[in-house]
ZAPA-399970 format. One record per atom (N, C-alpha, C, CB): residue number from 0; chain; z, x, y. Coordinates in nm, 3 decimals. Glycine has a CB too. Layout:
+-----+--------+---------+---------+---------+
: num : chaine :      zz :      xx :      yy :
+-----+--------+---------+---------+---------+
: NUM :      A :       Z :       X :       Y :
...
+-----+--------+---------+---------+---------+
% end
This chain:
+-----+--------+---------+---------+---------+
: num : chaine :      zz :      xx :      yy :
+-----+--------+---------+---------+---------+
:   0 :      A :  -1.245 :  -0.462 :  -2.480 :
:   0 :      A :  -1.195 :  -0.367 :  -2.382 :
:   0 :      A :  -1.104 :  -0.267 :  -2.454 :
:   0 :      A :  -1.120 :  -0.441 :  -2.267 :
:   1 :      A :  -1.127 :  -0.138 :  -2.434 :
:   1 :      A :  -1.043 :  -0.039 :  -2.501 :
:   1 :      A :  -0.902 :  -0.037 :  -2.444 :
:   1 :      A :  -1.105 :   0.101 :  -2.489 :
:   2 :      A :  -0.806 :  -0.008 :  -2.529 :
:   2 :      A :  -0.667 :   0.001 :  -2.485 :
:   2 :      A :  -0.639 :   0.140 :  -2.430 :
:   2 :      A :  -0.571 :  -0.032 :  -2.601 :
:   3 :      A :  -0.551 :   0.145 :  -2.332 :
:   3 :      A :  -0.508 :   0.271 :  -2.271 :
:   3 :      A :  -0.357 :   0.283 :  -2.283 :
:   3 :      A :  -0.552 :   0.281 :  -2.121 :
:   4 :      A :  -0.308 :   0.399 :  -2.250 :
:   4 :      A :  -0.165 :   0.421 :  -2.248 :
:   4 :      A :  -0.111 :   0.386 :  -2.111 :
:   4 :      A :  -0.131 :   0.568 :  -2.285 :
:   5 :      A :  -0.006 :   0.306 :  -2.104 :
:   5 :      A :   0.057 :   0.268 :  -1.977 :
:   5 :      A :   0.102 :   0.394 :  -1.904 :
:   5 :      A :   0.177 :   0.171 :  -2.000 :
:   6 :      A :   0.074 :   0.402 :  -1.775 :
:   6 :      A :   0.110 :   0.519 :  -1.695 :
:   6 :      A :   0.261 :   0.539 :  -1.685 :
:   6 :      A :   0.051 :   0.507 :  -1.557 :
:   7 :      A :   0.338 :   0.431 :  -1.702 :
:   7 :      A :   0.483 :   0.442 :  -1.686 :
:   7 :      A :   0.560 :   0.455 :  -1.816 :
:   7 :      A :   0.533 :   0.324 :  -1.611 :
:   8 :      A :   0.529 :   0.367 :  -1.915 :
:   8 :      A :   0.611 :   0.366 :  -2.036 :
:   8 :      A :   0.540 :   0.417 :  -2.161 :
:   8 :      A :   0.660 :   0.228 :  -2.061 :
:   9 :      A :   0.407 :   0.429 :  -2.156 :
:   9 :      A :   0.333 :   0.480 :  -2.270 :
:   9 :      A :   0.286 :   0.376 :  -2.370 :
:   9 :      A :   0.416 :   0.577 :  -2.341 :
:  10 :      A :   0.315 :   0.248 :  -2.345 :
:  10 :      A :   0.269 :   0.140 :  -2.433 :
:  10 :      A :   0.117 :   0.123 :  -2.421 :
:  10 :      A :   0.342 :   0.007 :  -2.400 :
:  11 :      A :   0.055 :   0.071 :  -2.527 :
:  11 :      A :  -0.089 :   0.046 :  -2.521 :
:  11 :      A :  -0.116 :  -0.084 :  -2.445 :
:  11 :      A :  -0.150 :   0.038 :  -2.665 :
:  12 :      A :  -0.213 :  -0.078 :  -2.354 :
:  12 :      A :  -0.244 :  -0.192 :  -2.268 :
:  12 :      A :  -0.390 :  -0.184 :  -2.224 :
:  12 :      A :  -0.150 :  -0.195 :  -2.146 :
:  13 :      A :  -0.453 :  -0.297 :  -2.193 :
:  13 :      A :  -0.592 :  -0.292 :  -2.146 :
:  13 :      A :  -0.603 :  -0.245 :  -2.001 :
:  13 :      A :  -0.655 :  -0.429 :  -2.159 :
:  14 :      A :  -0.494 :  -0.241 :  -1.928 :
:  14 :      A :  -0.496 :  -0.198 :  -1.787 :
:  14 :      A :  -0.424 :  -0.064 :  -1.774 :
:  14 :      A :  -0.429 :  -0.305 :  -1.695 :
:  15 :      A :  -0.409 :  -0.015 :  -1.651 :
:  15 :      A :  -0.342 :   0.114 :  -1.632 :
:  15 :      A :  -0.191 :   0.105 :  -1.652 :
:  15 :      A :  -0.372 :   0.167 :  -1.493 :
:  16 :      A :  -0.134 :  -0.015 :  -1.633 :
:  16 :      A :   0.009 :  -0.037 :  -1.658 :
:  16 :      A :   0.025 :  -0.162 :  -1.742 :
:  16 :      A :   0.088 :  -0.049 :  -1.525 :
:  17 :      A :   0.124 :  -0.163 :  -1.831 :
:  17 :      A :   0.152 :  -0.281 :  -1.912 :
:  17 :      A :   0.210 :  -0.390 :  -1.821 :
:  17 :      A :   0.250 :  -0.247 :  -2.029 :
:  18 :      A :   0.211 :  -0.516 :  -1.865 :
:  18 :      A :   0.262 :  -0.624 :  -1.779 :
:  18 :      A :   0.406 :  -0.602 :  -1.732 :
:  18 :      A :   0.254 :  -0.755 :  -1.853 :
:  19 :      A :   0.492 :  -0.547 :  -1.816 :
:  19 :      A :   0.631 :  -0.523 :  -1.774 :
:  19 :      A :   0.639 :  -0.419 :  -1.662 :
:  19 :      A :   0.715 :  -0.477 :  -1.892 :
:  20 :      A :   0.567 :  -0.308 :  -1.678 :
:  20 :      A :   0.572 :  -0.202 :  -1.577 :
:  20 :      A :   0.498 :  -0.243 :  -1.449 :
:  20 :      A :   0.511 :  -0.072 :  -1.632 :
:  21 :      A :   0.393 :  -0.324 :  -1.463 :
:  21 :      A :   0.318 :  -0.370 :  -1.347 :
:  21 :      A :   0.407 :  -0.453 :  -1.255 :
:  21 :      A :   0.196 :  -0.450 :  -1.390 :
:  22 :      A :   0.495 :  -0.535 :  -1.313 :
:  22 :      A :   0.586 :  -0.617 :  -1.234 :
:  22 :      A :   0.689 :  -0.534 :  -1.159 :
:  22 :      A :   0.656 :  -0.717 :  -1.324 :
:  23 :      A :   0.725 :  -0.418 :  -1.214 :
:  23 :      A :   0.831 :  -0.337 :  -1.153 :
:  23 :      A :   0.777 :  -0.217 :  -1.077 :
:  23 :      A :   0.926 :  -0.291 :  -1.259 :
:  24 :      A :   0.645 :  -0.207 :  -1.062 :
:  24 :      A :   0.585 :  -0.094 :  -0.992 :
:  24 :      A :   0.621 :  -0.096 :  -0.844 :
:  24 :      A :   0.433 :  -0.096 :  -1.009 :
:  25 :      A :   0.650 :   0.020 :  -0.786 :
:  25 :      A :   0.677 :   0.027 :  -0.643 :
:  25 :      A :   0.551 :   0.004 :  -0.563 :
:  25 :      A :   0.738 :   0.161 :  -0.607 :
:  26 :      A :   0.435 :   0.023 :  -0.624 :
:  26 :      A :   0.309 :   0.001 :  -0.554 :
:  26 :      A :   0.295 :  -0.145 :  -0.512 :
:  26 :      A :   0.190 :   0.043 :  -0.643 :
:  27 :      A :   0.345 :  -0.238 :  -0.594 :
:  27 :      A :   0.338 :  -0.379 :  -0.556 :
:  27 :      A :   0.476 :  -0.431 :  -0.514 :
:  27 :      A :   0.283 :  -0.464 :  -0.673 :
:  28 :      A :   0.563 :  -0.343 :  -0.472 :
:  28 :      A :   0.697 :  -0.377 :  -0.422 :
:  28 :      A :   0.778 :  -0.456 :  -0.523 :
:  28 :      A :   0.686 :  -0.455 :  -0.294 :
:  29 :      A :   0.763 :  -0.415 :  -0.650 :
:  29 :      A :   0.839 :  -0.476 :  -0.760 :
:  29 :      A :   0.820 :  -0.627 :  -0.768 :
:  29 :      A :   0.986 :  -0.443 :  -0.746 :
:  30 :      A :   0.700 :  -0.674 :  -0.737 :
:  30 :      A :   0.667 :  -0.815 :  -0.749 :
:  30 :      A :   0.719 :  -0.904 :  -0.638 :
:  30 :      A :   0.719 :  -0.864 :  -0.876 :
:  31 :      A :   0.779 :  -0.846 :  -0.533 :
:  31 :      A :   0.830 :  -0.925 :  -0.421 :
:  31 :      A :   0.718 :  -0.942 :  -0.319 :
:  31 :      A :   0.956 :  -0.857 :  -0.356 :
:  32 :      A :   0.687 :  -1.065 :  -0.284 :
:  32 :      A :   0.578 :  -1.095 :  -0.193 :
:  32 :      A :   0.605 :  -1.052 :  -0.049 :
:  32 :      A :   0.549 :  -1.240 :  -0.196 :
:  33 :      A :   0.500 :  -1.050 :   0.032 :
:  33 :      A :   0.511 :  -1.008 :   0.172 :
:  33 :      A :   0.607 :  -1.096 :   0.251 :
:  33 :      A :   0.376 :  -1.010 :   0.238 :
:  34 :      A :   0.598 :  -1.228 :   0.234 :
:  34 :      A :   0.685 :  -1.316 :   0.310 :
:  34 :      A :   0.832 :  -1.293 :   0.276 :
:  34 :      A :   0.648 :  -1.461 :   0.283 :
:  35 :      A :   0.861 :  -1.269 :   0.149 :
:  35 :      A :   0.999 :  -1.243 :   0.108 :
:  35 :      A :   1.051 :  -1.110 :   0.162 :
:  35 :      A :   1.010 :  -1.244 :  -0.045 :
:  36 :      A :   0.961 :  -1.018 :   0.194 :
:  36 :      A :   1.001 :  -0.889 :   0.251 :
:  36 :      A :   1.005 :  -0.892 :   0.403 :
:  36 :      A :   0.907 :  -0.780 :   0.205 :
:  37 :      A :   0.979 :  -1.011 :   0.465 :
:  37 :      A :   0.990 :  -1.024 :   0.610 :
:  37 :      A :   0.858 :  -1.014 :   0.685 :
:  37 :      A :   1.081 :  -0.920 :   0.660 :
:  38 :      A :   0.746 :  -1.016 :   0.615 :
:  38 :      A :   0.616 :  -1.010 :   0.680 :
:  38 :      A :   0.554 :  -1.150 :   0.682 :
:  38 :      A :   0.522 :  -0.909 :   0.608 :
:  39 :      A :   0.583 :  -1.226 :   0.787 :
:  39 :      A :   0.537 :  -1.364 :   0.797 :
:  39 :      A :   0.408 :  -1.378 :   0.876 :
:  39 :      A :   0.643 :  -1.448 :   0.861 :
:  40 :      A :   0.391 :  -1.494 :   0.935 :
:  40 :      A :   0.269 :  -1.530 :   1.005 :
:  40 :      A :   0.241 :  -1.438 :   1.125 :
:  40 :      A :   0.278 :  -1.674 :   1.053 :
:  41 :      A :   0.345 :  -1.405 :   1.202 :
:  41 :      A :   0.324 :  -1.318 :   1.320 :
:  41 :      A :   0.271 :  -1.182 :   1.277 :
:  41 :      A :   0.457 :  -1.300 :   1.398 :
:  42 :      A :   0.328 :  -1.124 :   1.171 :
:  42 :      A :   0.280 :  -0.996 :   1.119 :
:  42 :      A :   0.134 :  -1.007 :   1.076 :
:  42 :      A :   0.367 :  -0.949 :   1.000 :
:  43 :      A :   0.100 :  -1.115 :   1.005 :
:  43 :      A :  -0.037 :  -1.132 :   0.958 :
:  43 :      A :  -0.136 :  -1.138 :   1.074 :
:  43 :      A :  -0.048 :  -1.259 :   0.874 :
:  44 :      A :  -0.099 :  -1.203 :   1.183 :
:  44 :      A :  -0.188 :  -1.210 :   1.300 :
:  44 :      A :  -0.206 :  -1.072 :   1.364 :
:  44 :      A :  -0.133 :  -1.309 :   1.403 :
:  45 :      A :  -0.098 :  -1.000 :   1.379 :
:  45 :      A :  -0.106 :  -0.866 :   1.438 :
:  45 :      A :  -0.189 :  -0.774 :   1.349 :
:  45 :      A :   0.035 :  -0.806 :   1.460 :
:  46 :      A :  -0.164 :  -0.778 :   1.218 :
:  46 :      A :  -0.238 :  -0.694 :   1.123 :
:  46 :      A :  -0.386 :  -0.726 :   1.127 :
:  46 :      A :  -0.184 :  -0.714 :   0.981 :
:  47 :      A :  -0.421 :  -0.855 :   1.130 :
:  47 :      A :  -0.562 :  -0.895 :   1.134 :
:  47 :      A :  -0.631 :  -0.841 :   1.259 :
:  47 :      A :  -0.574 :  -1.049 :   1.129 :
:  48 :      A :  -0.558 :  -0.834 :   1.369 :
:  48 :      A :  -0.614 :  -0.782 :   1.493 :
:  48 :      A :  -0.639 :  -0.630 :   1.484 :
:  48 :      A :  -0.521 :  -0.813 :   1.612 :
:  49 :      A :  -0.559 :  -0.559 :   1.404 :
:  49 :      A :  -0.570 :  -0.413 :   1.394 :
:  49 :      A :  -0.677 :  -0.368 :   1.295 :
:  49 :      A :  -0.436 :  -0.355 :   1.354 :
:  50 :      A :  -0.699 :  -0.447 :   1.190 :
:  50 :      A :  -0.797 :  -0.409 :   1.087 :
:  50 :      A :  -0.936 :  -0.401 :   1.149 :
:  50 :      A :  -0.795 :  -0.511 :   0.969 :
:  51 :      A :  -1.007 :  -0.294 :   1.120 :
:  51 :      A :  -1.141 :  -0.272 :   1.173 :
:  51 :      A :  -1.145 :  -0.178 :   1.292 :
:  51 :      A :  -1.201 :  -0.403 :   1.211 :
:  52 :      A :  -1.031 :  -0.154 :   1.353 :
:  52 :      A :  -1.024 :  -0.058 :   1.464 :
:  52 :      A :  -1.024 :   0.084 :   1.409 :
:  52 :      A :  -0.896 :  -0.083 :   1.552 :
:  53 :      A :  -1.040 :   0.183 :   1.495 :
:  53 :      A :  -1.033 :   0.323 :   1.448 :
:  53 :      A :  -0.891 :   0.357 :   1.401 :
:  53 :      A :  -1.076 :   0.420 :   1.561 :
:  54 :      A :  -0.882 :   0.433 :   1.293 :
:  54 :      A :  -0.753 :   0.479 :   1.241 :
:  54 :      A :  -0.691 :   0.576 :   1.342 :
:  54 :      A :  -0.769 :   0.546 :   1.101 :
:  55 :      A :  -0.565 :   0.553 :   1.379 :
:  55 :      A :  -0.500 :   0.639 :   1.478 :
:  55 :      A :  -0.432 :   0.761 :   1.416 :
:  55 :      A :  -0.398 :   0.559 :   1.557 :
:  56 :      A :  -0.419 :   0.765 :   1.284 :
:  56 :      A :  -0.344 :   0.872 :   1.219 :
:  56 :      A :  -0.428 :   0.998 :   1.201 :
:  56 :      A :  -0.291 :   0.825 :   1.085 :
:  57 :      A :  -0.549 :   0.983 :   1.153 :
:  57 :      A :  -0.640 :   1.097 :   1.140 :
:  57 :      A :  -0.592 :   1.209 :   1.049 :
:  57 :      A :  -0.666 :   1.153 :   1.273 :
:  58 :      A :  -0.526 :   1.176 :   0.939 :
:  58 :      A :  -0.481 :   1.278 :   0.845 :
:  58 :      A :  -0.601 :   1.333 :   0.766 :
:  58 :      A :  -0.374 :   1.220 :   0.747 :
:  59 :      A :  -0.589 :   1.449 :   0.703 :
:  59 :      A :  -0.700 :   1.500 :   0.622 :
:  59 :      A :  -0.739 :   1.398 :   0.515 :
:  59 :      A :  -0.662 :   1.635 :   0.555 :
:  60 :      A :  -0.867 :   1.363 :   0.509 :
:  60 :      A :  -0.917 :   1.262 :   0.417 :
:  60 :      A :  -0.929 :   1.124 :   0.479 :
:  60 :      A :  -0.829 :   1.255 :   0.297 :
:  61 :      A :  -0.901 :   1.113 :   0.607 :
:  61 :      A :  -0.906 :   0.986 :   0.679 :
:  61 :      A :  -1.046 :   0.926 :   0.671 :
:  61 :      A :  -0.863 :   1.005 :   0.826 :
:  62 :      A :  -1.053 :   0.795 :   0.649 :
:  62 :      A :  -1.183 :   0.727 :   0.644 :
:  62 :      A :  -1.230 :   0.686 :   0.783 :
:  62 :      A :  -1.175 :   0.605 :   0.554 :
:  63 :      A :  -1.141 :   0.686 :   0.881 :
:  63 :      A :  -1.178 :   0.658 :   1.019 :
:  63 :      A :  -1.167 :   0.513 :   1.062 :
:  63 :      A :  -1.314 :   0.702 :   1.041 :
:  64 :      A :  -1.165 :   0.419 :   0.967 :
:  64 :      A :  -1.159 :   0.276 :   1.003 :
:  64 :      A :  -1.033 :   0.216 :   0.942 :
:  64 :      A :  -1.287 :   0.200 :   0.953 :
:  65 :      A :  -0.956 :   0.146 :   1.024 :
:  65 :      A :  -0.831 :   0.086 :   0.978 :
:  65 :      A :  -0.856 :  -0.028 :   0.882 :
:  65 :      A :  -0.748 :   0.037 :   1.097 :
:  66 :      A :  -0.789 :  -0.023 :   0.767 :
:  66 :      A :  -0.792 :  -0.132 :   0.670 :
:  66 :      A :  -0.653 :  -0.190 :   0.650 :
:  66 :      A :  -0.849 :  -0.083 :   0.536 :
:  67 :      A :  -0.555 :  -0.135 :   0.722 :
:  67 :      A :  -0.416 :  -0.179 :   0.710 :
:  67 :      A :  -0.343 :  -0.147 :   0.840 :
:  67 :      A :  -0.346 :  -0.112 :   0.588 :
:  68 :      A :  -0.217 :  -0.185 :   0.848 :
:  68 :      A :  -0.134 :  -0.156 :   0.964 :
:  68 :      A :  -0.021 :  -0.064 :   0.921 :
:  68 :      A :  -0.079 :  -0.287 :   1.027 :
:  69 :      A :   0.012 :   0.032 :   1.006 :
:  69 :      A :   0.115 :   0.131 :   0.978 :
:  69 :      A :   0.228 :   0.115 :   1.079 :
:  69 :      A :   0.056 :   0.275 :   0.981 :
:  70 :      A :   0.351 :   0.118 :   1.034 :
:  70 :      A :   0.466 :   0.116 :   1.125 :
:  70 :      A :   0.485 :   0.256 :   1.183 :
:  70 :      A :   0.595 :   0.068 :   1.051 :
:  71 :      A :   0.482 :   0.266 :   1.315 :
:  71 :      A :   0.513 :   0.392 :   1.383 :
:  71 :      A :   0.603 :   0.362 :   1.502 :
:  71 :      A :   0.383 :   0.466 :   1.429 :
:  72 :      A :   0.721 :   0.418 :   1.502 :
:  72 :      A :   0.817 :   0.400 :   1.612 :
:  72 :      A :   0.839 :   0.253 :   1.648 :
:  72 :      A :   0.769 :   0.475 :   1.735 :
:  73 :      A :   0.851 :   0.169 :   1.547 :
:  73 :      A :   0.882 :   0.029 :   1.568 :
:  73 :      A :   0.766 :  -0.061 :   1.603 :
:  73 :      A :   0.981 :   0.019 :   1.672 :
:  74 :      A :   0.645 :  -0.008 :   1.608 :
:  74 :      A :   0.527 :  -0.091 :   1.637 :
:  74 :      A :   0.424 :  -0.071 :   1.527 :
:  74 :      A :   0.466 :  -0.056 :   1.777 :
:  75 :      A :   0.332 :  -0.166 :   1.516 :
:  75 :      A :   0.224 :  -0.154 :   1.419 :
:  75 :      A :   0.103 :  -0.090 :   1.485 :
:  75 :      A :   0.187 :  -0.291 :   1.360 :
:  76 :      A :   0.042 :   0.005 :   1.414 :
:  76 :      A :  -0.078 :   0.072 :   1.463 :
:  76 :      A :  -0.185 :   0.063 :   1.355 :
:  76 :      A :  -0.049 :   0.221 :   1.502 :
:  77 :      A :  -0.315 :   0.067 :   1.394 :
:  77 :      A :  -0.421 :   0.063 :   1.294 :
:  77 :      A :  -0.428 :   0.192 :   1.214 :
:  77 :      A :  -0.555 :   0.036 :   1.361 :
:  78 :      A :  -0.442 :   0.179 :   1.082 :
:  78 :      A :  -0.451 :   0.296 :   0.995 :
:  78 :      A :  -0.538 :   0.265 :   0.874 :
:  78 :      A :  -0.310 :   0.342 :   0.949 :
:  79 :      A :  -0.612 :   0.365 :   0.829 :
:  79 :      A :  -0.688 :   0.346 :   0.704 :
:  79 :      A :  -0.588 :   0.353 :   0.588 :
:  79 :      A :  -0.802 :   0.456 :   0.689 :
:  80 :      A :  -0.627 :   0.299 :   0.475 :
:  80 :      A :  -0.537 :   0.297 :   0.359 :
:  80 :      A :  -0.498 :   0.438 :   0.317 :
:  80 :      A :  -0.603 :   0.224 :   0.242 :
:  81 :      A :  -0.591 :   0.533 :   0.323 :
:  81 :      A :  -0.561 :   0.670 :   0.283 :
:  81 :      A :  -0.447 :   0.727 :   0.367 :
:  81 :      A :  -0.687 :   0.758 :   0.295 :
:  82 :      A :  -0.458 :   0.717 :   0.498 :
:  82 :      A :  -0.355 :   0.772 :   0.587 :
:  82 :      A :  -0.222 :   0.699 :   0.570 :
:  82 :      A :  -0.400 :   0.765 :   0.733 :
:  83 :      A :  -0.227 :   0.566 :   0.553 :
:  83 :      A :  -0.105 :   0.488 :   0.537 :
:  83 :      A :  -0.031 :   0.530 :   0.410 :
:  83 :      A :  -0.137 :   0.338 :   0.533 :
:  84 :      A :  -0.102 :   0.540 :   0.298 :
:  84 :      A :  -0.039 :   0.579 :   0.172 :
:  84 :      A :   0.005 :   0.725 :   0.174 :
:  84 :      A :  -0.134 :   0.554 :   0.055 :
:  85 :      A :  -0.076 :   0.812 :   0.235 :
:  85 :      A :  -0.039 :   0.954 :   0.243 :
:  85 :      A :   0.088 :   0.971 :   0.326 :
:  85 :      A :  -0.156 :   1.037 :   0.303 :
:  86 :      A :   0.099 :   0.897 :   0.434 :
:  86 :      A :   0.219 :   0.906 :   0.517 :
:  86 :      A :   0.341 :   0.853 :   0.443 :
:  86 :      A :   0.199 :   0.828 :   0.648 :
:  87 :      A :   0.323 :   0.742 :   0.369 :
:  87 :      A :   0.433 :   0.690 :   0.289 :
:  87 :      A :   0.479 :   0.787 :   0.182 :
:  87 :      A :   0.392 :   0.560 :   0.224 :
:  88 :      A :   0.383 :   0.855 :   0.117 :
:  88 :      A :   0.418 :   0.954 :   0.015 :
:  88 :      A :   0.491 :   1.072 :   0.078 :
:  88 :      A :   0.293 :   1.003 :  -0.059 :
:  89 :      A :   0.447 :   1.113 :   0.196 :
:  89 :      A :   0.512 :   1.225 :   0.266 :
:  89 :      A :   0.655 :   1.189 :   0.300 :
:  89 :      A :   0.434 :   1.263 :   0.396 :
:  90 :      A :   0.676 :   1.065 :   0.345 :
:  90 :      A :   0.812 :   1.022 :   0.380 :
:  90 :      A :   0.902 :   1.015 :   0.256 :
:  90 :      A :   0.808 :   0.885 :   0.450 :
:  91 :      A :   0.846 :   0.972 :   0.143 :
:  91 :      A :   0.923 :   0.964 :   0.019 :
:  91 :      A :   0.967 :   1.103 :  -0.028 :
:  91 :      A :   0.841 :   0.893 :  -0.090 :
:  92 :      A :   0.880 :   1.201 :  -0.009 :
:  92 :      A :   0.913 :   1.339 :  -0.051 :
:  92 :      A :   1.015 :   1.402 :   0.041 :
:  92 :      A :   0.787 :   1.426 :  -0.055 :
:  93 :      A :   1.031 :   1.347 :   0.161 :
:  93 :      A :   1.129 :   1.398 :   0.256 :
:  93 :      A :   1.068 :   1.499 :   0.342 :
:  93 :      A :   1.248 :   1.457 :   0.187 :
+-----+--------+---------+---------+---------+
% end
């Protein structure tokens, strides 16, 4: 497998991020699991019920089918991954 440059630190690695940067990536919540972040069994049941429904966000590039759950006004709504991540990026930019 060819080596690549880590997207964060520039070290050579077989993946897009080296093991050190992969553990601290915000994409995986710095290695903290869902349960430790407060997403327990009740959340998993609600999320499972939402996956497969139509995406309610409908942002440009929307796939139309929910693959995840999005927090909106204190409730979870069905959202495709594209819309969920795009909304998160928009919120981060302010």
